[in-house]
N, C-alpha and C positions, 0 to 999 in steps of 0.2 A: 420293100422294107418288111421284115418279119416282126410281128408283135406277139409277145408271149402273153396270152390272155390270162393264164394262171397267175403270172406276176401282177397283172393289173388287179385281179380279184384280191390277191393277198395284200396288195398295197391299199386298196379301198378298205378292206376289213381292218387292217392295222391302223389306218387313219381314224376309223370310227372308235377304236379303243382309246384314242387320245382326245376325243371330244369332251370338253368340260365347259363350265360356265364361270363367269366372274361372280364370286361369292359377294353378297352384300357387305360383309365385313372387310373385303379388300378395297372397297370404295372409301375414300377419305371421309371422315365425319365433319370435316370443315368445308365451307363453301369454296368453290374453285373459280378462278377466272377462266375465260374461254380457252386461252392457250394451254392452261393446265388440264382442262377437260379433253382437248384434242390429243394432248400428249398421253394422258392416261389411257384413252381409247386405243391409240396407236400401239402403245406398249402391250396392252392386253389382247389385242386382236391381230397382232403381227402374223401369227400362225394360220389365220383364216384367209389371209390375202392370197389371191391367185398369183399376182405378179408383185415383185418387190416395190415397184413404184405406185401401186394402187393406194389410194387414200381411204382410210377407214372413216375419218370424219374431218371436215374442214369447217372453218368459221362460216363460210357461205352456206354449207349444209345446215348448220345449227340455226342460222338466221332464217333459212327457208322453212325449217321445221317449225320455228316459232310463228312465222308469217302464215303458215298453213294449218295452224292450231293443233299440231302434233305435240308441241312442247310449250309449256307455259313460259312466259318471258323470264329472263334473269332478274334477280333482285340486286340493284346497285352493281350491275355488271358481273354478278357472281351466280354460280350454279350450285344447287344443293345436291345432296346424295340422291334425292328423288329425281332430279333432272337427269342425272347420270343413268339411273335405272331405266328411265323412259328412253334415253338415247340408245341404250343397249337393246331394248326391245325393238326400237325403230330399225336399228342396224340389222337385226334378223329379218324383220318383216320386209324391208325395202328390196330384198333380192327377189321377192315373188309378188309383192302387192304394189298397187299404185299409191301415191301420196294420199289420194282421197279415200281409198280403202283403209289405209293405215289410220287415218283420222277417225273413221267410223269404228274401227276395232278398239282404238285406244281411248275414245271419248269417255266411256264410263270409268275407265281406270284413271284417266286424267282428272275427271270431275270429282270422283269419290275418294280415291286413294292417294293422289298426289298431295292433296291438302291435309291428309291425316284424318278425314272425316268418315272414312269407311270402317267396316267392322274389323279389318286387320290393317297392318301397315303395308305400304307399298313394298318394303323389303321382304316381308313375309309372303306376300302375294307372288313376288318375283321368284323367291326361293322355292316355293311349292311348285310353281309351273316348271322351273328348271329341273327340279328333282324328278318330276313326272316325266319330263322329256328324256332325262338320262336313263330312266327305266325302260325306255323304248329302244335303246341302242341294240340290245341283244336280239329282240324280235326283228329289228331292221336288218341286222347282219344276216339273219336266217333268210329273210325275204330277198336280199341282194344275192345271196348264195343260190337260192332257188332260181332266181331270174337268170343268173349266170349259167347254171347247169342246164336250164331249159334252152338257152341260146346255143349251147354246145351240140344240141340235137338238130339245129336248123341247117338248112342248105346242104344236106348230106349228098344230094344229087349233083352238086357242082364238082366237076372232075379235078380242077386245078386246086391243089392244097392251099396255095397262098390266097387265091380268090375266096376259097371256102372259109379260111380263117378270118379274112377281112369281113366277110358277110356275117359270120358268127359274132364278131365284135360289134358290127353295126346292129345286129338283132339285140344284143345285150344293151347297147346304148338306147335303142328304141324302147325296150322294156322299162328301163329306168326312167326315161323321159315320159313314158305313158303314165307311170305312177305319179310323177310330179304334176302332169297335166290334169289327171283325175282329182288329185288332192287340191290343186289350185281352183279347179272348177267348183268343188264342194265348198271351199273357203269363200269364194266369190258369191255363191248362192246364199250362204249364211249371212254374209255382209249385206247383200241386197235385201234380205228379209229384215235385218236390223235397221237399215236405212228406211225401209218402207214403214216399219213400226214407229220409228222416230218422227216420220212425217205426218203420222195420223193425228 
């Protein structure tokens, strides 16, 4: 099977152009029942699902997040805008971090900003973080392009063109994976420091 690596790169870069976040003003200002929360998340994260039958959020997930102190309990079976903001953050974190690590990361946010006792609102905190992340898309595209171009110079000594192209694609995947691995390692080191500090 012949794979056009240029098409893959173009597809990746194009998908990065469409990365956006749910704006706080898109979240209803009224409290929502659990079914309404799962529907809202499903509608807004459809484009991030890898497979059409993947679940963005289920009732069981929400209950588990509450049980594991990631999410404050509902009030009279209803969830506030702040609940939804935390669920969005959890959605992003859960792809790379354990539940325990997410709890450590979100604890100060949950304790200070969920209740409205922090220096800024949870909506403002969320908006600023998301805008900061959006500003990283162009540098990320440059980094991905650099990794791709570097992979094109790999395995030049392999005589068979199809084998050589497969190995170049493998090198590209390894390069992207290594970036994720290093960043995950750094995140876990910071989380371990936070957990150590909290236990003192």
